[in-house]
N, C-alpha and C positions, 0 to 999 in steps of 0.2 A: 138720841142719835148724834148729838153734838159732842159727846164726851169720847173722843177717839183721837189718836195721833194721826195727823194728816201728812206730815213730812218726815221722811227718813233719809239719812245720809250716813252710810256705813260701809265697812268692808264685809264681804260675805265669802267664806270658804266652804266648799262642799267636799264631802267624803262619801265614797261608796263602801258601806259596811257589810261584811258577811255576817251570818248569824252568830258565829263564834266571836267575832270582833265586837259586835253589839253587846253580847252577854258579858264579855270581859270588861267593856267600858262601863256598863251599868254598875258593876261591882266596885268601881273606883271613882265614879264621878260625884258621889254624894258630898264630898268636901268642897266641890267647886260650884255645883248648880243643883237646883231642885225643881220639880214640876211647877209650872206657874198655875194661876187660878183657873185657867181655861181647861186644863186637863187635856184629854184627847178629843179632837174634833175632826169632822170630815170637811175638807176644803175643796170647793169646786171653783174652777176658773174657766171663763169663756174668753179665748184669745181672738182678737180681730186681725185679719190679714188680707192681703190682696188675693184675687182669684188664683194667681200662680204661686202663692205662698212666698212672695218676694221678701217680706219682713223677716220671717224665720230663716229663710235661706241665707240672707245677708248676715243674720246673727250668728249662724253656724260658721261663717267665715272668720269669726273672731276679730271684727274691726275695732278700732280704738274707741269708737262711740257707737252705741246701739240703743234702741228703745222699742218697747212693746206696749200695747194697749189691751186691757182686759177688764172684765167684770168679775169680781170675786164674791163668793158667798160662803159663809160658814154654816154648813148644813144645806139641804135641798130647799131652795126658796119657794115661797108661795106669794100670792099677791099681797103687797104691803110689807114683805120681809125686807130687812135692811141688807143692802149689798154695797160693795165699794167699787166705784169706777176708778181704775188705777192706771197711771202712766208711769212705767218703770224704765229708768234710763241707767246706762252704765258707761262710765268714762274713765279710762286708765285705771281700771280695777275698783273704782268706787261706785257703789250703787246709790242712785237717787230715786226715791219713790215718792210720788205725789198722788193723793187719793181724796175722793169726795164720797161721803156716805149718802146714798140715795135709796129710796124704795126701789124694789126690783123692777117694776114696770117703768119708772122714770129713767133708770139707767138705759134700758132698751130703747125707750122713746127718744132719748137724746141721740144715741148712736145710729139708730136705724130709721128714725122718722124726722130727725132734725128739730125736735121740740126743744126750745131753749131752756137753759137752767133757770130755775126760779130765782136763784140768787147769783149774782155775778161775783166771781172770785178770781184770784190770780191763777189758782190751779185749774179752774174751769177754762180760763183763757189759754193755758198751755195745752189742755186736751183739745180744745177747738182748733188750735194752730196745727196740732198733729193731724187732725181730721182734714184740715185744709190742704196739707201737703200730701195726704194719702186719700184722695177723693173716691177711690174705687174699693174701699174697705168692705169686707163681708165677714161672716162668721168663719173662723178658721178651724179651731178644735176646742173641745171641752176636755180639761185635764182635772182629774180627781185623785185624791189621796187622803189617807188618815195621818194626822199630825199630832205628835206629842211635843209640847214646848217646855223648855227649861229656862229658868232665869238664874243669873249669877248670884251666889251667896256673898262672896267677898267683893266681887265687882258687879254692882247693880246694872251696869251697861252691857254686861255679857248676856247673850241670848243664844241658846242652842235648840235646834228643832230636829226631830226625827220623823221622816216621811216614809210611810210604808204603803204597799199595795198601789203603787202609782199606775194609773190607767187613763185611757183616752177614749173619746168618741169623736169620730170624724164628721165632716160636713154631711148634712142631710137632716131629716126630720128630728133626729135625736140630738142635734147640736144646739142644745138649750139647757140651761141650768135646772130648769124645773122638771126635766125628764128623768130625774133620779140620779143615782150614784154608780150605775153599772158602767163597765167599759172594758177595753182590752188592756191587759197588764203588760208592762214593759220591763220589769225587773225579774230576776231569777227568784226562785222560792226562798223566802226568809231574808232577802237583802233589803236594805233601807238606805235612804240618803240622809246623811247628817249635814246640817248647815250650822256653821259657827258665825255669828253676826256680832261685830264689834265696831265702835266708832273710831278705834285707833288700833294699836298693836294688840295681838292676842296675849292673854295672860301667860306668863312664862311657865307656870305650873301646868297649865293645860297643854302647852307645847311639848313639855317633857313627857306627859302622860301619853299623848298620841304617838310620839316617837317610840316610846317603850312598847306600846301595843302594836307597832308597825301599821298605824293608820295614817295614810298619806292623802294629800289633796287629790281630787279627781274632778276634772272639768265636766260639768253636767248641766244640762238645761232640760227641764221636764217637757216643755213644749218642743224643744229641738229634738230630744230623743224620741218623743212620740211621733214626730214627723218622719224621722229616720226609720222607726219601726214600721210605720205605715207604708213608706215608699222605698225602703232600702233594707237596712240591717234589722234583724228580728229581735235581738237581745242586746243588752248593754255589754260592752266589752270591758272587762275589769283590767285596770292598769295600775301599776305602782304599788301592789300589795305584796309582791314576793321580793325577798332580798335578792340582790344580784348574785348570780352564781360565782363561786370562787374561781378565779382565773388559774389555769394550769401553769406550773412553773415552766418557763421557757427552756427548751433543751439547748445545750451548748451547740453552737454552730460547728458542723464538721468542716475542717479545713479542706478545701478543694485542691487537688494537685495542680501545681503550677503548669500552665500550658507551655508547651515547648515553643520557644521563640525561634522563628525562622530568620536567617540572616537577611538583612534588608537588601533588597535588590537595588542596584544603582538606578538612579532616576533616569528615565529615558528623556533625552534632550531632543527637541525638534531640530532637524538639520537647518542650519542657517543658509539661505539662498546665496550661492556664490556669485560674487561680482564678476562680470565678464571683463577680463583684463585685455586691454588693447595691445597690439604688437608694439614692441619697442621702437621699431622703425617709424611707425606712424607717429608716435609721441615725439620722436626726435625731429621728424620732418615738420611737424606743426610748430615746434619750438623755434626752428630756424626761420620759418615764414613769419612768425610773430615778431622776431627781432628785426628782420628786414623791413617789415611794415612799419614798426615803430621808428626806425631810422629815417625812412622817407618822410614820415609826419614831422619829425624834428627838423628836417632840412627845410620843409616848406615854412614852418613857423619861423625859422631863423631868417629866411629870405624876406619875410613880410616886415621885418624890423628895419627902419631906415639906417643906412650905413653898413648894412650887412649884406648888400647885393654881391653876388658872385660874378666876377669878371670872366668873360669867355677868353681863352688864350688863342 
């Protein structure tokens, strides 16, 4: 049970393949990758979430950082079967996965009954911290599918998986990995999800092959799509698989006849209020009075100066 990879850090690209695309790819992929030692397996996952599905709803909003907690089993587990308790995180396009191998009943016991891990590890502490921040976790959904895995031939770090017959079981008595592999399917007949997993850039030869076959990335979450199928959309909407329609040549613009220009009307000016002119006689009269008044004031000023007194005759 100790011989397994516990930590993953890689880029993961997903593609929704039609039956024709899958068949065409299988004819060409032999130089790049070959089936690994595990062959085809049935993968079962039990996702834990809040009663209102807060974790998956937030994940569907595509935040910069998101995380999920699940128990994974390869094949339907029985008592004592090995399962993996996994904490999967995604930050800025990079997937970080931490997992602990545990017997089936111990994984359930830790998550649902609070039974401590027998061995304290860093990964166990990270899982417990997630549980501490999400105290109201309960069983969310069981997600099941058949997986065929391929390993790179020229690039040993390359991993390609094909997941078919993706199905789910919702909350209730059957929301348990031991209840078998039945469920409600979410893909159309013959479709599958391909995942390309690499620690760095994708091999250029694979990029050219996918472009040639018109196979393009497709945002997809098995748990997310199962949630939408249960509470919203019924089937996966295919995107990005059809070439863009050729644009029609633009027709030359027909010149519009010039509009007749009307002569500009003179601007209407507001009438300026006329100042009321005073009669000339009044103006003249006031001017004489002002002069006489000024003369009298000058005379008084002169009399006030010593030596300037006026003698009476």
